[in-house]
PAZAPA-4460 file (N, C-alpha, C; in steps of 0.05 Angstrom, whole numbers, plus 32768, in hexadecimal, padded with zeros to 4 digits):
% residues 310
    n_x    n_y    n_z   ca_x   ca_y   ca_z    c_x    c_y    c_z   seq   type   mol
   7B3D   806F   854A   7B3F   8060   8564   7B44   8073   857A     1      M     A
   7B36   8070   8590   7B38   8081   85A8   7B52   807A   85B7     2      T     A
   7B62   808F   85BD   7B7B   808A   85CC   7B74   8082   85E8     3      S     A
   7B84   806F   85F4   7B7F   8067   860F   7B81   807D   8625     4      P     A
   7B92   8091   861E   7B96   80A7   8632   7B93   80C2   8623     5      I     A
   7B85   80D4   8630   7B86   80F0   8626   7B95   8101   863A     6      S     A
   7BA2   8116   8630   7BB3   8128   8640   7BAB   8144   863A     7      A     A
   7BA4   8154   864F   7B9F   8170   864C   7BB8   817F   8656     8      T     A
   7BC3   818F   8644   7BDA   819F   864B   7BD1   81BC   8650     9      L     A
   7BD5   81C7   8667   7BCF   81E4   866D   7BE9   81F3   8669    10      Y     A
   7BE9   8206   8656   7C02   8213   8650   7BFC   8230   8645    11      N     A
   7C12   823F   8646   7C0F   825A   863C   7C2A   8262   862F    12      D     A
   7C29   826F   8616   7C42   8274   8607   7C55   8288   8616    13      P     A
   7C4B   8295   862A   7C5D   82A8   863A   7C6A   829B   8650    14      A     A
   7C64   8282   8657   7C70   8276   866F   7C8B   8268   8669    15      C     A
   7CA0   8271   8677   7CBB   8263   8671   7CBC   8247   867C    16      P     A
   7CAB   8241   8691   7CA9   8225   869A   7C9C   8214   8686    17      W     A
   7C86   821D   867A   7C78   820E   8665   7C8A   820A   864D    18      G     A
   7C9A   821D   8647   7CAD   821B   862F   7CC3   8208   8637    19      Y     A
   7CCD   8208   864F   7CE4   81F7   8656   7CDC   81DB   8659    20      S     A
   7CC1   81D6   865A   7CB8   81BA   865D   7CB8   81AA   8642    21      E     A
   7CBD   81B8   862D   7CBB   81AC   8612   7CCB   8192   860F    22      N     A
   7CE4   8191   861A   7CF3   8177   8616   7CE4   8160   8622    23      P     A
   7CDA   8163   863A   7CCB   814D   8646   7CB2   8147   8638    24      A     A
   7CA3   8159   862E   7C8B   8154   861F   7C91   8145   8604    25      L     A
   7CA8   814E   85F7   7CAE   813F   85DF   7CB4   8122   85E4    26      R     A
   7CC1   811C   85FB   7CC7   8100   8602   7CAE   80F0   8605    27      V     A
   7C9B   80FA   8613   7C82   80EC   8618   7C73   80E9   85FD    28      I     A
   7C73   80FD   85EB   7C66   80FB   85D1   7C74   80E4   85C1    29      E     A
   7C8E   80E2   85C2   7C9D   80CE   85B3   7C97   80B2   85BF    30      W     A
   7C98   80B0   85D8   7C95   8096   85E5   7C78   8089   85E1    31      R     A
   7C65   809B   85E2   7C49   808E   85E0   7C38   8096   85C8    32      Y     A
   7C41   80AA   85B9   7C34   80AF   859F   7C16   80B4   85A1    33      G     A
   7C07   80A6   858F   7BEA   80AA   858D   7BDB   809C   85A4    34      S     A
   7BEA   808E   85B5   7BDC   8082   85CD   7BD3   8097   85E1    35      Q     A
   7BDD   80B0   85DE   7BD4   80C5   85EE   7BC9   80DC   85DC    36      I     A
   7BB1   80E4   85E1   7BA4   80F9   85D2   7BA6   8113   85E2    37      D     A
   7BB6   8126   85D6   7BBD   813D   85E3   7BA9   8155   85DD    38      W     A
   7BA5   8166   85F1   7B93   817D   85EE   7BA1   8195   85FC    39      R     A
   7BA2   81AB   85EE   7BAF   81C3   85F8   7B99   81D7   8603    40      L     A
   7B9C   81DF   861C   7B8C   81F4   8628   7B9E   820C   862E    41      V     A
   7B95   8223   8625   7BA4   823C   8629   7B9F   8248   8645    42      L     A
   7BB4   824E   8655   7BB0   8257   866F   7BA6   8273   8670    43      V     A
   7BB0   8285   865E   7BAA   82A2   8660   7BB7   82AD   8679    44      G     A
   7BD1   82AF   8678   7BE1   82B8   8690   7BDB   82D6   8695    45      L     A
   7BD7   82E6   8680   7BD5   8303   8685   7BC5   8310   866E    46      S     A
   7BB4   8322   8677   7BA4   8333   8664   7BB1   834E   8660    47      E     A
   7BC1   8356   8674   7BD1   836D   8671   7BEB   836A   8681    48      D     A
   7BFC   837E   8683   7C16   837A   8691   7C17   8385   86AC    49      T     A
   7BFF   838E   86B7   7C00   839B   86D1   7C0A   8388   86E7    50      S     A
   7C02   836E   86E7   7C0B   835C   86FC   7C29   8358   86F9    51      R     A
   7C33   8356   86E1   7C50   8352   86DE   7C5F   836A   86EA    52      Y     A
   7C55   8383   86E3   7C62   839B   86EC   7C60   839D   870B    53      A     A
   7C49   8394   8716   7C46   8397   8733   7C5A   8385   8742    54      S     A
   7C63   836F   8736   7C75   835C   8741   7C92   8363   873A    55      H     A
   7C96   8379   872D   7CB2   8381   8728   7CBE   8376   870E    56      G     A
   7CAD   836A   86FE   7CB8   835F   86E4   7CBF   8376   86D1    57      Y     A
   7CD5   8375   86C3   7CDD   8386   86B0   7CE8   8377   8698    58      T     A
   7CEA   8383   8680   7CF7   8374   866A   7D13   836A   8671    59      P     A
   7D22   8378   8681   7D3C   836E   8688   7D3B   8356   869A    60      A     A
   7D27   8357   86AD   7D26   8340   86C0   7D1C   8327   86B1    61      R     A
   7D0A   832B   869D   7D01   8315   868E   7D17   8308   867D    62      M     A
   7D28   8319   8673   7D3F   830F   8664   7D52   8300   8675    63      A     A
   7D56   830A   868D   7D69   82FC   869F   7D5D   82E1   86A8    64      L     A
   7D44   82E0   86AB   7D38   82C5   86B3   7D3B   82B2   869D    65      S     A
   7D3B   82BC   8684   7D3F   82AA   866E   7D5B   829D   866F    66      G     A
   7D6E   82AB   8678   7D8A   829F   867A   7D89   8288   868E    67      V     A
   7D7B   828C   86A4   7D79   8277   86B9   7D6B   825E   86AD    68      S     A
   7D54   8262   869F   7D45   824C   8695   7D56   823F   8680    69      F     A
   7D64   824D   8670   7D74   8241   865B   7D89   822F   8665    70      R     A
   7D97   823A   8679   7DAE   822A   8684   7DA4   8213   8695    71      D     A
   7D8D   8215   86A1   7D83   81FE   86B1   7D75   81E9   86A2    72      R     A
   7D65   81F1   868E   7D54   81DD   8680   7D59   81DA   8662    73      Y     A
   7D69   81EC   8656   7D74   81E6   863B   7D66   81F0   8623    74      G     A
   7D4D   81FA   8625   7D40   8205   860E   7D4B   821F   8607    75      M     A
   7D4B   8226   85EC   7D57   823F   85E3   7D4A   8258   85EF    76      P     A
   7D5A   826A   85F7   7D52   8284   85FF   7D65   8299   85F2    77      F     A
   7D5A   82B0   85E9   7D6B   82C6   85E1   7D67   82DB   85F6    78      A     A
   7D7B   82DE   8608   7D77   82F0   861F   7D7B   830E   8619    79      P     A
   7D6A   8319   8607   7D6B   8334   8600   7D51   8340   860B    80      R     A
   7D53   8356   861B   7D3B   8363   8625   7D2A   836E   860E    81      P     A
   7D10   8369   8611   7CFD   8372   85FD   7CF7   8390   8602    82      K     A
   7CE9   839C   85EF   7CE2   83B8   85F1   7CD1   83BE   8609    83      A     A
   7CBE   83AC   860F   7CAD   83B0   8627   7CA1   8394   862D    84      R     A
   7C91   8392   8643   7C82   837B   8649   7C69   8379   8637    85      L     A
   7C60   8361   8634   7C46   835E   8626   7C38   8346   8631    86      S     A
   7C1D   8348   8631   7C0C   8333   863C   7C09   831C   8627    87      A     A
   7C01   8305   8632   7C00   82EE   8620   7BE4   82E8   8614    88      S     A
   7BD0   82F9   861B   7BB5   82F3   8614   7BB2   82F1   85F5    89      S     A
   7BBD   8303   85E6   7BB9   8303   85C9   7BC7   82EA   85BD    90      R     A
   7BDE   82E2   85C7   7BEB   82CB   85BE   7BDC   82B2   85C3    91      A     A
   7BCF   82B0   85DC   7BBE   8299   85E2   7BA7   8298   85CF    92      C     A
   7B9B   82AF   85C9   7B84   82B0   85B6   7B8B   82A8   8599    93      R     A
   7BA5   82AE   8593   7BAE   82A6   8577   7BAF   8289   8576    94      A     A
   7BB7   827C   858A   7BB8   825E   858B   7B9C   8253   8588    95      V     A
   7B89   825F   8597   7B6D   8256   8596   7B62   825B   857A    96      I     A
   7B68   8271   856E   7B5F   8275   8552   7B69   8260   8540    97      A     A
   7B82   8259   8542   7B8C   8242   8532   7B7E   8229   8538    98      A     A
   7B79   8223   8551   7B6B   820A   8559   7B4F   8209   854C    99      R     A
   7B42   8220   854B   7B26   8220   8540   7B27   821D   8521   100      Q     A
   7B3A   822B   8514   7B3B   822B   84F7   7B48   8212   84EC   101      Q     A
   7B5D   8209   84F8   7B6D   81F3   84EE   7B72   81E0   8506   102      W     A
   7B5F   81D1   850D   7B63   81BF   8526   7B7B   81AE   8523   103      P     A
   7B8C   81AE   8539   7BA5   81A1   853A   7BBC   81B4   8536   104      G     A
   7BB8   81CA   8528   7BCD   81DD   8523   7BD5   81EE   853C   105      S     A
   7BC3   81EC   8550   7BC9   81FC   8568   7BE4   81F4   8575   106      E     A
   7BEC   81DC   8571   7C06   81D3   857E   7C1E   81E1   8571   107      W     A
   7C1F   81E1   8558   7C36   81EE   854A   7C35   820C   854D   108      V     A
   7C1D   8217   854C   7C1A   8235   8552   7C23   823B   856E   109      V     A
   7C1A   822C   8581   7C23   8231   859D   7C40   822E   859F   110      F     A
   7C4C   821A   8594   7C69   8216   8596   7C79   822D   8588   111      R     A
   7C6E   8236   8571   7C7A   824C   8563   7C7B   8265   8573   112      T     A
   7C65   826A   8581   7C64   8282   8592   7C76   8280   85AB   113      L     A
   7C78   8268   85B5   7C8B   8263   85CA   7CA8   8269   85C1   114      Q     A
   7CB0   825E   85AC   7CCB   8261   85A1   7CD1   827F   859C   115      L     A
   7CBC   828C   8590   7CBF   82A9   858A   7CC1   82BA   85A3   116      A     A
   7CB0   82B3   85B7   7CAF   82C4   85CF   7CCA   82C4   85DE   117      N     A
   7CD7   82AD   85DE   7CF0   82AB   85ED   7D0A   82AF   85DD   118      F     A
   7D07   82B3   85C3   7D1E   82B6   85B2   7D1D   82CD   859E   119      N     A
   7D08   82DD   859E   7D07   82F5   858D   7CFB   830C   859D   120      T     A
   7CFA   8323   8593   7CEF   833A   85A1   7CD0   833A   85A0   121      P     A
   7CC4   8325   8598   7CA7   8324   8596   7C98   8331   85AE   122      L     A
   7C85   8341   85A9   7C73   834C   85BD   7C57   833F   85B6   123      L     A
   7C4C   8332   85C8   7C32   8324   85C3   7C1B   8336   85BD   124      F     A
   7C1D   834F   85C3   7C06   8362   85BD   7C0A   8371   85A4   125      D     A
   7C1F   836A   8593   7C22   8376   857A   7C19   8363   8564   126      E     A
   7C02   8367   8559   7BF7   8354   8546   7C09   8351   852D   127      D     A
   7C15   8366   8524   7C27   8361   850C   7C3E   834F   8512   128      E     A
   7C47   8351   852A   7C5D   833E   8532   7C53   8321   8535   129      Q     A
   7C3B   831E   8541   7C2F   8303   8543   7C2D   82F7   8527   130      L     A
   7C22   8307   8514   7C1E   82FD   84F9   7C38   82F5   84EC   131      A     A
   7C4D   8305   84F0   7C68   82FE   84E3   7C73   82E6   84EF   132      E     A
   7C71   82E3   850A   7C7D   82CC   8517   7C6E   82B2   850E   133      V     A
   7C54   82B3   850B   7C45   829C   8503   7C46   8296   84E5   134      L     A
   7C52   82A7   84D6   7C53   82A3   84B9   7C64   828B   84B2   135      S     A
   7C75   8281   84C5   7C85   8269   84BF   7C75   824F   84C1   136      V     A
   7C5D   8251   84CD   7C4C   823A   84CF   7C3B   8235   84B7   137      V     A
   7C43   8222   84A7   7C36   821D   848D   7C1A   8214   848F   138      G     A
   7C10   8208   84A4   7BF7   81FD   84A7   7BE2   8211   84AC   139      A     A
   7BE8   822B   84B1   7BD4   823E   84B7   7BD8   8258   84A8   140      V     A
   7BC4   8269   84A9   7BC5   8283   849D   7BC9   8296   84B3   141      D     A
   7BE3   82A0   84B7   7BE9   82B2   84CD   7BD9   82CA   84CE   142      A     A
   7BD3   82D7   84B9   7BC5   82F0   84B9   7BA7   82EA   84C2   143      E     A
   7B9D   82D4   84B9   7B81   82CE   84C1   7B80   82C7   84E0   144      R     A
   7B95   82BA   84EA   7B94   82B5   8507   7B93   82D0   8516   145      I     A
   7BA5   82E2   850E   7BA5   82FC   851C   7B8C   830B   8519   146      V     A
   7B7E   8308   8503   7B65   8317   84FE   7B4E   830B   8510   147      S     A
   7B52   82F3   8519   7B3D   82E5   852A   7B41   82E8   8548   148      L     A
   7B57   82F4   8550   7B5E   82F5   856C   7B48   8302   857E   149      I     A
   7B3B   8316   8572   7B26   8324   8581   7B0A   831B   857A   150      D     A
   7B07   8306   856B   7AED   82FD   8562   7ADE   82F1   857A   151      S     A
   7AC3   82F3   857A   7AB3   82E8   858F   7AB9   82CA   8594   152      P     A
   7ABC   82BB   857F   7ABF   829E   8581   7ADA   8298   8591   153      E     A
   7AEF   82A7   858A   7B0A   82A2   8595   7B08   82AB   85B2   154      V     A
   7AFD   82C3   85B7   7AFC   82CD   85D2   7AEC   82BB   85E4   155      L     A
   7AD6   82B0   85DA   7AC6   829D   85EB   7AD6   8283   85F1   156      A     A
   7AE4   827A   85DD   7AF4   8261   85E2   7B0B   8267   85F5   157      A     A
   7B16   827E   85F3   7B2C   8286   8605   7B22   8288   8622   158      Y     A
   7B0C   8293   8625   7B01   8295   8642   7AFA   8278   864C   159      E     A
   7AF3   8266   863A   7AEE   824C   8642   7B07   823D   864A   160      Q     A
   7B1D   8241   863B   7B36   8237   8642   7B40   8242   865D   161      D     A
   7B3C   825B   8661   7B44   8267   867A   7B35   825D   8692   162      K     A
   7B1B   8259   868E   7B0A   824F   86A3   7B12   8231   86AA   163      A     A
   7B17   8222   8695   7B20   8206   869C   7B3A   8204   86AB   164      E     A
   7B4C   8217   86A2   7B67   8218   86B1   7B64   821F   86CE   165      T     A
   7B50   822F   86D5   7B4C   8239   86F0   7B39   8227   8701   166      R     A
   7B3E   820C   86FD   7B2E   81F9   870E   7B3F   81E7   871D   167      T     A
   7B56   81F0   8725   7B6A   81DF   8732   7B67   81DE   8750   168      A     A
   7B54   81ED   875B   7B52   81ED   8779   7B4C   81D0   8783   169      A     A
   7B5B   81C6   8796   7B58   81AD   87A1   7B62   8196   8792   170      G     A
   7B6F   819D   877B   7B7C   8187   876A   7B97   817F   8774   171      S     A
   7BA2   8169   876A   7BBC   8161   8771   7BD1   8177   876B   172      P     A
   7BCC   8185   8755   7BDF   819B   874F   7BDE   81B1   8764   173      T     A
   7BC7   81B6   876F   7BC4   81C9   8785   7BD1   81BE   879E   174      D     A
   7BCD   81A5   87A4   7BD9   8198   87BB   7BF7   8198   87BB   175      F     A
   7C03   8196   87A4   7C20   8198   87A2   7C2C   81B4   87A2   176      Q     A
   7C1A   81C8   87A3   7C24   81E4   87A2   7C2C   81ED   8788   177      G     A
   7C22   81E0   8772   7C29   81E6   8757   7C13   81F5   8748   178      K     A
   7BFE   81FD   8756   7BE8   820B   874A   7BF0   8229   874D   179      A     A
   7BE2   823A   873D   7BE5   8256   873F   7BCB   8264   8747   180      G     A
   7BCD   827E   874D   7BB5   828E   8753   7BBC   82AB   874F   181      N     A
   7BBC   82B3   8736   7BC3   82CE   8730   7BAB   82E1   872C   182      S     A
   7B93   82D5   872A   7B7B   82E6   8724   7B63   82DD   8736   183      D     A
   7B6A   82D1   874F   7B54   82C9   875F   7B4A   82AE   875C   184      G     A
   7B54   829E   8749   7B4C   8284   8744   7B63   8271   8743   185      H     A
   7B61   825A   8751   7B76   8247   8752   7B79   8239   8737   186      V     A
   7B90   823C   872A   7B92   8233   870D   7BA9   821E   870B   187      R     A
   7BA6   820E   86F6   7BBC   81FD   86EE   7BD2   820F   86E2   188      Y     A
   7BEA   820C   86ED   7C00   821C   86E1   7C0B   820E   86C8   189      T     A
   7C18   821F   86B7   7C25   8214   86A0   7C40   8209   86A9   190      A     A
   7C46   81F0   86A2   7C37   81DF   8691   7C2D   81C8   86A1   191      P     A
   7C13   81C8   86A8   7C06   81B2   86B6   7BFA   819E   86A2   192      S     A
   7BFB   8184   86A9   7BEF   8170   8696   7BDC   815E   86A7   193      V     A
   7BC4   815B   869D   7BB1   8149   86AA   7BAD   8132   8697   194      V     A
   7BB5   811A   86A0   7BB0   8101   8690   7B98   80F3   8698   195      F     A
   7B86   80EA   8684   7B6E   80DD   868A   7B6C   80C4   8679   196      T     A
   7B68   80AD   8688   7B66   8094   867A   7B49   8091   866F   197      H     A
   7B47   8080   865C   7B2B   807C   864F   7B18   8071   8662   198      A     A
   7B21   8065   8678   7B0D   805B   868D   7B07   8070   86A2   199      D     A
   7B10   8089   869E   7B0A   809F   86AF   7B1D   80A4   86C5   200      G     A
   7B31   8094   86CA   7B45   809A   86DE   7B57   80B2   86D6   201      R     A
   7B5F   80C3   86E8   7B6C   80DC   86E1   7B84   80DF   86F5   202      K     A
   7B9A   80E8   86E9   7BB2   80EE   86F9   7BBE   8108   86EE   203      L     A
   7BC9   8118   8700   7BD4   8132   86F9   7BF2   8133   86FB   204      E     A
   7BFF   8143   86EB   7C1B   814A   86EE   7C1A   8169   86EC   205      A     A
   7C18   8175   8704   7C14   8192   8705   7C2E   81A3   8703   206      G     A
   7C2D   81B9   86F3   7C44   81CA   86F1   7C5B   81BC   86E3   207      G     A
   7C72   81C7   86E6   7C8B   81BD   86D9   7C92   81A2   86E6   208      F     A
   7C97   818F   86D5   7C9D   8173   86E0   7CB3   8168   86CF   209      Q     A
   7CC3   8154   86DA   7CD5   8145   86CA   7CC7   8131   86BA   210      P     A
   7CD4   8128   86A3   7CC6   8114   8693   7CBE   80FB   86A2   211      V     A
   7CCE   80F4   86B8   7CC8   80DC   86C6   7CAD   80DE   86D4   212      E     A
   7CA4   80F6   86DB   7C8A   80F8   86E8   7C74   80F2   86D5   213      A     A
   7C75   80FB   86BC   7C62   80F3   86A7   7C61   80D6   86A2   214      Y     A
   7C79   80CB   86A1   7C7C   80AE   869B   7C6F   809D   86B1   215      D     A
   7C73   80A5   86CB   7C67   8096   86E1   7C48   8098   86E0   216      V     A
   7C3E   80B0   86DA   7C21   80B4   86D8   7C15   80A1   86C3   217      V     A
   7C22   80A2   86AC   7C18   8092   8695   7C19   8074   869B   218      I     A
   7C2F   806B   86A8   7C33   804F   86AE   7C1E   8047   86C1   219      A     A
   7C16   8058   86D4   7C01   8050   86E7   7BE5   8050   86DA   220      N     A
   7BE1   8061   86C7   7BC7   8061   86B9   7BC3   8049   86A6   221      L     A
   7BD8   8042   8698   7BD6   802B   8685   7BF1   801F   867F   222      D     A
   7BF8   800A   868F   7C11   7FFD   868A   7C11   7FEA   8671   223      P     A
   7BFB   7FE9   8662   7BFB   7FD9   864A   7C02   7FE9   8631   224      T     A
   7C08   8003   8634   7C0E   8013   861C   7C2B   800A   8611   225      L     A
   7C2D   8010   85F8   7C48   800C   85EB   7C59   8024   85F2   226      E     A
   7C72   801E   85F9   7C85   8034   8601   7C9D   8034   85F0   227      R     A
   7C9F   8047   85DE   7CB3   8048   85C9   7CCF   8051   85D5   228      K     A
   7CE3   8042   85CE   7CFE   8049   85D5   7D0A   8060   85C5   229      A     A
   7D20   806C   85CE   7D2D   8080   85BF   7D37   8074   85A5   230      P     A
   7D38   8085   8590   7D42   807B   8575   7D60   807A   8575   231      P     A
   7D6A   8068   8565   7D88   8067   8561   7D90   807E   854F   232      E     A
   7D7F   8085   853D   7D85   809A   8529   7D75   80B3   8530   233      D     A
   7D82   80C9   8538   7D74   80E2   853E   7D63   80ED   8528   234      P     A
   7D69   80E6   850F   7D59   80EE   84F9   7D3C   80E5   84FC   235      A     A
   7D38   80CF   8508   7D1C   80C5   850D   7D0C   80DB   851D   236      E     A
   7D19   80E9   8530   7D0C   80FC   853F   7D03   8114   852F   237      L     A
   7D15   811C   851C   7D0E   8133   850B   7CF7   812C   84F8   238      L     A
   7CF6   8113   84F1   7CDE   8109   84E0   7CC5   8109   84F1   239      E     A
   7CC6   8101   850A   7CAF   8100   851A   7CA4   811B   8523   240      A     A
   7CB7   812D   8526   7CAF   8149   8531   7CB5   815D   851A   241      F     A
   7CA1   8160   8509   7CA6   8170   84F2   7CA9   818E   84F8   242      E     A
   7CA1   8196   850F   7CA4   81B2   8516   7CBF   81B9   8521   243      F     A
   7CD2   81A6   851F   7CED   81AB   8527   7CF3   81A6   8546   244      G     A
   7D0B   81A1   854C   7D11   819C   8568   7D2A   81AC   8570   245      L     A
   7D2A   81B5   8589   7D42   81C2   8594   7D57   81AC   859D   246      T     A
   7D6E   81B6   85A3   7D83   81A3   85AB   7D7C   8195   85C4   247      T     A
   7D70   81A2   85D9   7D69   8196   85F1   7D52   8181   85ED   248      Q     A
   7D40   8187   85DC   7D2A   8174   85D6   7D36   815A   85CB   249      E     A
   7D49   815D   85B8   7D55   8145   85AC   7D65   8136   85C1   250      V     A
   7D73   8145   85D2   7D82   8137   85E7   7D70   8127   85F9   251      A     A
   7D5A   8132   8600   7D45   8124   8611   7D3B   810C   8603   252      A     A
   7D35   810F   85EA   7D29   80FA   85DA   7D3C   80E2   85D7   253      L     A
   7D56   80E7   85D6   7D6A   80D3   85D4   7D72   80C5   85ED   254      L     A
   7D6B   80D0   8603   7D72   80C4   861D   7D63   80AB   8622   255      A     A
   7D6F   8097   862D   7D62   807E   8635   7D59   807F   8651   256      S     A
   7D40   8076   8657   7D36   8074   8671   7D38   808E   8681   257      G     A
   7D44   808D   8699   7D48   80A5   86A8   7D65   80B0   86A5   258      N     A
   7D72   80A9   8690   7D8D   80B3   868B   7D8B   80D1   8686   259      D     A
   7DA0   80E0   8690   7DA2   80FC   868C   7DA6   8102   866E   260      K     A
   7D96   8115   8661   7D9B   811A   8644   7DB8   8124   8640   261      P     A
   7DC4   811A   862B   7DDF   8121   8623   7DDD   8137   860D   262      D     A
   7DDE   814E   8614   7DDA   8164   8600   7DF0   8164   85EC   263      R     A
   7E09   8162   85F5   7E20   8163   85E3   7E1E   814C   85CE   264      V     A
   7E19   8134   85D8   7E16   811E   85C5   7E00   8122   85B0   265      A     A
   7DE9   812E   85BA   7DD2   8134   85A9   7DDB   8148   8594   266      A     A
   7DE9   815D   859B   7DF0   8171   8588   7E04   8165   8573   267      E     A
   7E17   8154   857C   7E2A   8148   8569   7E1B   8137   8555   268      I     A
   7E07   8128   855F   7DF7   8117   854C   7DE7   8128   8539   269      A     A
   7DDD   813E   8542   7DCD   8150   8530   7DDF   815D   851C   270      L     A
   7DF6   8166   8524   7E09   8173   8511   7E13   815F   84FB   271      L     A
   7E13   8145   8503   7E1B   8131   84EF   7E05   812E   84DB   272      Q     A
   7DEB   8130   84E5   7DD6   812F   84D2   7DD7   8146   84BE   273      L     A
   7DDD   815E   84C8   7DDF   8175   84B7   7DF6   8170   84A2   274      V     A
   7E0C   8166   84AC   7E23   8161   849A   7E1C   814D   8484   275      A     A
   7E0A   813B   848B   7E03   8126   8477   7DEB   812F   8466   276      D     A
   7DE1   8147   846B   7DCC   8152   845B   7DB1   8147   8462   277      G     A
   7DAE   813D   847C   7D96   8131   8485   7D87   8142   8499   278      R     A
   7D91   8159   849E   7D84   816B   84B1   7D8E   8188   84AD   279      A     A
   7D80   819A   84B8   7D88   81B7   84B6   7D88   81C3   84D2   280      E     A
   7D9B   81D5   84D6   7D9E   81E2   84F0   7D96   81FF   84EC   281      R     A
   7D83   8208   84FC   7D7A   8224   84FC   7D80   8232   8516   282      H     A
   7D91   8246   8515   7D99   8253   852D   7D81   825E   853B   283      A     A
   7D81   825C   8556   7D6A   8264   8567   7D74   826A   8583   284      L     A
   7D75   8283   858A   7D7B   828C   85A6   7D94   8281   85B1   285      G     A
   7DA9   8280   85A3   7DC2   8274   85AD   7DC3   8255   85AA   286      G     A
   7DAE   8249   85A0   7DAD   822D   859C   7DA4   8228   8580   287      D     A
   7D92   8215   857B   7D88   820F   8561   7D6F   8200   8561   288      A     A
   7D60   8203   854B   7D49   81F2   8545   7D51   81DE   852E   289      L     A
   7D4F   81C6   8532   7D58   81B2   851E   7D40   81A6   8510   290      W     A
   7D43   81A3   84F5   7D2D   8199   84E6   7D37   8189   84CF   291      S     A
   7D25   8179   84C1   7D2C   816D   84A8   7D32   8182   8494   292      L     A
   7D41   817D   847F   7D45   8190   8469   7D2B   819B   845F   293      P     A
   7D29   81B5   845E   7D10   81C3   8456   7CFA   81C3   846A   294      G     A
   7D00   81BB   8483   7CED   81B8   8498   7CE7   81D3   84A6   295      G     A
   7CDC   81D1   84BD   7CD3   81E8   84CD   7CEA   81FB   84D4   296      Q     A
   7CE6   8213   84CF   7CFA   8229   84D6   7CF0   8237   84EE   297      R     A
   7D02   8242   84FF   7CFA   8250   8517   7CED   826C   8510   298      P     A
   7CDB   8275   8521   7CD0   828F   851D   7CE3   82A6   8520   299      P     A
   7CDE   82BB   8511   7CF0   82D2   8513   7CE2   82EB   850C   300      A     A
   7CEA   8301   8517   7CDF   831B   850E   7CF2   8327   84F9   301      L     A
   7CE7   8334   84E5   7CF7   8341   84D1   7D09   8356   84DE   302      S     A
   7D1E   835F   84D0   7D2F   8374   84DB   7D20   838E   84E2   303      S     A
   7D0C   8393   84D2   7CFB   83AB   84D7   7CEB   83A7   84F0   304      A     A
   7CDF   8391   84F3   7CD0   838B   850C   7CE2   838A   8524   305      Q     A
   7CFA   837F   8520   7D0E   837C   8535   7D14   8398   8540   306      F     A
   7D18   83A9   852D   7D22   83C5   8534   7D0B   83D3   8543   307      A     A
   7CF2   83CE   8539   7CDB   83DC   8547   7CD6   83D2   8563   308      S     A
   7CDE   83B8   8566   7CD9   83AC   8581   7CEF   83B0   8595   309      A     A
   7D07   83B9   858B   7D1F   83BD   859C   7D1C   83D5   85AE   310      A     A
***
């Protein structure tokens, strides 16, 4: 059955804004489920690091920005400077390779790269590191993904994603000042979402947005949808999101209406699940990824890779 609403998410695994939007995106996924059909388009923020360097970005500055994002929005960050800067192009193409080979797996591959980028020494242009990080994703062959990054099919699809991203001129996103223009084309910034109803009506939530913005857009497109309330038992969330959830994501999912997420209460509830043998806590960047027993573990580089990246 066709979903009443489709949603196109423009995102990039190197963007801290796109990463920090995850709690809000999880809430919308929980509330509306299969009534929204999601599609991921890779922005392609950088082909090399020259633009970052020209703007004064350094590994230390990147790490410091992670502290700010962590404290303000709650997703895990490990604020350790990386060995050097790296462009996001190969990581974006890894996601596209997964999308082509195992349709639907692009979401967990993308999430895994996000978690690894902000919590390990991962360098996106080191293929061995990409393969190791993606080895935790059981739905794909990590080595095959990496082997396809430079294939003609992946490169063509990547350019198509980039071209679609760079069509924001004159859009509501552009009007709000939330579009970007880093390469001569006005583009949707990560994480922009374009919602389209089956009848053709379209509304945008450009750039970083609070969950209420998405909810208002969806309500205006189709007020007949079913809207799921937060669960009483947080274990239901771990069952619904098999790729694991961070503490802030769980806190957002447990919040009612426009209530502020209660991170402490969420963590207490999750720890009780662990004590009862109903969940596992996996350390991640000063926080944790929570899953059902035997569920998704966070990405990590081996000690050898860690040393070579340090």
